C-alpha positions as CSV (number, residue, x, y, z in Angstrom):
1,X,-28.2,-80.4,16.4
2,X,-26.4,-81.9,13.4
3,X,-22.9,-81.2,12.4
4,X,-23.9,-79.0,9.4
5,X,-26.2,-77.1,11.8
6,X,-23.2,-76.4,14.1
7,X,-21.1,-75.3,11.1
8,X,-23.8,-73.0,10.0
9,X,-24.1,-71.6,13.5
10,X,-20.3,-71.1,13.7
11,X,-20.2,-69.3,10.3
12,X,-23.0,-67.0,11.5
13,X,-21.2,-66.3,14.7
14,X,-18.0,-65.6,12.8
15,X,-19.9,-63.3,10.4
16,X,-21.5,-61.5,13.3
17,X,-18.0,-61.0,14.9
18,X,-16.6,-59.7,11.6
19,X,-19.5,-57.3,11.2
20,X,-19.2,-56.1,14.8
21,X,-15.4,-55.4,14.3
22,X,-16.0,-53.7,10.9
23,X,-18.7,-51.5,12.4
24,X,-16.4,-50.5,15.2
25,X,-13.6,-49.6,12.7
26,X,-16.0,-47.5,10.6
27,X,-17.4,-45.7,13.7
28,X,-13.8,-44.9,14.7
29,X,-13.0,-43.6,11.2
30,X,-16.3,-41.6,11.3
31,X,-15.2,-40.0,14.6
32,X,-11.9,-39.0,13.1
33,X,-13.6,-37.5,10.1
34,X,-16.0,-35.6,12.4
35,X,-12.9,-34.2,14.3
36,X,-11.3,-33.2,11.0
37,X,-14.5,-31.5,9.8
38,X,-14.6,-29.6,13.2
39,X,-11.1,-28.3,12.7
40,X,-12.0,-27.1,9.2
41,X,-15.2,-25.5,10.5
42,X,-13.2,-23.8,13.3
43,X,-10.8,-22.4,10.7
44,X,-13.6,-21.1,8.6
45,X,-15.3,-19.6,11.6
46,X,-12.2,-17.8,12.8
47,X,-12.4,-15.3,10.0
48,X,-14.8,-12.9,11.7
49,X,-14.8,-10.4,14.5
50,X,-12.6,-11.1,17.4
51,X,-11.7,-9.1,20.4
52,X,-8.1,-9.8,20.2
53,X,-5.4,-9.6,22.8
54,X,-4.3,-13.2,21.9
55,X,-4.1,-12.4,18.2
56,X,-2.4,-9.0,19.0
57,X,0.2,-10.6,21.2
58,X,1.1,-13.1,18.5
59,X,1.3,-10.5,15.8
60,X,3.6,-8.2,17.8
61,X,6.2,-10.9,18.3
62,X,7.5,-10.8,14.7
63,X,9.6,-8.1,12.9
64,X,8.0,-5.7,10.5
65,X,9.2,-6.3,6.9
66,X,7.5,-3.2,5.4
67,X,5.2,-0.4,6.4
68,X,2.6,1.1,4.0
69,X,0.8,4.3,4.7
70,X,-3.0,4.3,4.2
71,X,-4.2,7.5,2.6
72,X,-7.3,8.7,0.8
73,X,-7.7,12.1,-0.7
74,X,-4.3,13.1,0.7
75,X,-5.4,12.2,4.2
76,X,-3.6,9.6,6.2
77,X,-6.1,7.2,7.8
78,X,-3.7,4.4,9.0
79,X,-0.9,2.1,8.1
80,X,-0.2,-1.5,7.2
81,X,2.6,-3.3,8.9
82,X,3.7,-6.1,6.6
83,X,5.3,-9.1,8.4
84,X,6.7,-12.3,6.9
85,X,3.4,-14.3,7.0
86,X,0.7,-11.7,7.5
87,X,-0.2,-8.0,7.5
88,X,-1.6,-5.8,10.3
89,X,-3.8,-2.9,9.4
90,X,-3.9,-0.2,12.0
91,X,-6.2,2.8,11.8
92,X,-5.0,6.1,13.2
93,X,-6.0,6.0,16.9
94,X,-7.3,9.6,16.8
95,X,-9.9,8.6,14.2
96,X,-11.6,6.4,16.8
97,X,-13.3,4.2,14.2
98,X,-16.2,2.0,15.3
99,X,-16.9,-1.2,13.3
100,X,-20.6,-0.3,13.7
101,X,-20.1,2.7,11.4
102,X,-20.8,2.2,7.7
103,X,-19.2,1.3,5.3
104,X,-17.1,-1.1,7.5
105,X,-19.4,-4.1,7.5
106,X,-21.4,-3.4,4.4
107,X,-18.5,-2.7,2.1
108,X,-15.1,-3.8,3.6
109,X,-16.3,-7.0,5.2
110,X,-19.1,-8.1,2.9
111,X,-17.7,-6.9,-0.5
112,X,-14.0,-7.1,0.0
113,X,-12.8,-9.4,2.7
114,X,-15.4,-12.1,2.6
115,X,-15.4,-12.6,-1.2
116,X,-11.6,-12.9,-1.1
117,X,-11.8,-15.5,1.7
118,X,-14.7,-17.4,-0.1
119,X,-12.7,-17.5,-3.4
120,X,-9.8,-19.1,-1.6
121,X,-12.1,-21.6,0.2
122,X,-13.5,-22.6,-3.3
123,X,-9.9,-22.9,-4.7
124,X,-8.9,-25.1,-1.7
125,X,-12.0,-27.2,-2.3
126,X,-10.7,-27.8,-5.9
127,X,-7.2,-28.5,-4.5
128,X,-5.8,-25.4,-6.2
129,X,-4.7,-24.1,-2.7
130,X,-3.7,-25.8,0.5
131,X,-5.9,-24.9,3.5
132,X,-3.0,-23.2,5.1
133,X,-2.7,-20.9,2.1
134,X,-6.3,-19.6,2.2
135,X,-6.8,-15.9,2.8
136,X,-8.2,-15.1,6.3
137,X,-8.6,-12.1,8.5
138,X,-9.3,-11.1,12.1
139,X,-10.9,-7.9,13.2
140,X,-9.6,-6.7,16.5
141,X,-11.8,-4.4,18.6
142,X,-11.4,-2.9,22.0
143,X,-14.2,-1.0,23.7
144,X,-16.2,-0.9,20.5
145,X,-13.3,0.7,18.5
146,X,-11.4,-0.9,15.7
147,X,-7.8,-1.5,16.8
148,X,-6.5,-3.6,13.9
149,X,-7.3,-6.0,11.1
150,X,-5.0,-9.0,10.7
151,X,-4.7,-10.2,7.1
152,X,-3.2,-13.7,6.5
153,X,-2.3,-15.2,3.1
154,X,-2.9,-12.2,0.9
155,X,0.0,-13.9,-1.1
156,X,1.1,-11.1,-3.4
157,X,1.7,-7.3,-3.6
158,X,-1.2,-6.8,-6.1
159,X,-3.7,-8.3,-3.7
160,X,-2.2,-6.3,-0.8
161,X,-2.5,-3.1,-2.8
162,X,-6.2,-3.9,-3.6
163,X,-6.8,-4.5,0.1
164,X,-4.9,-1.2,1.0
165,X,-7.0,0.8,-1.4
166,X,-10.3,-0.6,-0.2
167,X,-9.3,-0.2,3.5
168,X,-8.1,3.4,2.9
169,X,-11.4,4.4,1.3
170,X,-13.4,2.6,4.1
171,X,-11.5,4.2,6.9
172,X,-11.8,7.6,5.3
173,X,-15.6,7.3,4.8
174,X,-16.0,6.0,8.4
175,X,-14.0,8.9,9.8
176,X,-15.9,11.3,7.6
177,X,-19.2,10.1,9.0
178,X,-18.0,10.1,12.6
179,X,-16.4,13.5,12.4
180,X,-18.6,15.3,9.9
181,X,-19.8,17.7,12.6
182,X,-16.4,18.7,13.8
183,X,-14.9,19.3,10.3
184,X,-11.6,17.8,11.5
185,X,-11.1,15.4,8.7
186,X,-10.3,16.9,5.3
187,X,-7.8,17.2,2.6
188,X,-4.3,18.3,3.6
189,X,-1.2,19.1,1.6
């Protein structure tokens, strides 16, 4: 083999070594990107129904900043405990609300909570919001009954008031459907 042939072989070997190293770097970067995408996917997925002792325990550890009564047609249906970084919506236990009863899923989840979350996801995609500022929620159930809804990053009193109004109406309608036969839910005061 001539000297120029050996140089060419060495250059090809060097090129192959470079390409192999570059490929390894890109594969490592791709793995990291996949991991980051999984984290984002997990955050997005965490918005829906959870049976929630873990979330409940975390929420009860902080001090309540404000309590709001949820009423509709002069009937109390629950309350909202506002904490520093989230709010906890608690229906009256005696109402025994099931998330299977309309209009919980059809109205509250699909028309109020999800669109609010989706708007924030879009804003984050446009870099108008940081991912940790996006609205999210958890629905906590026990034995098929709604125990609480945790609302994170509602960000202002206007948005919280909008949520409170929608939730009050929803809880009232759910209770009305579940208790129509007993006549125990009605206007008072």
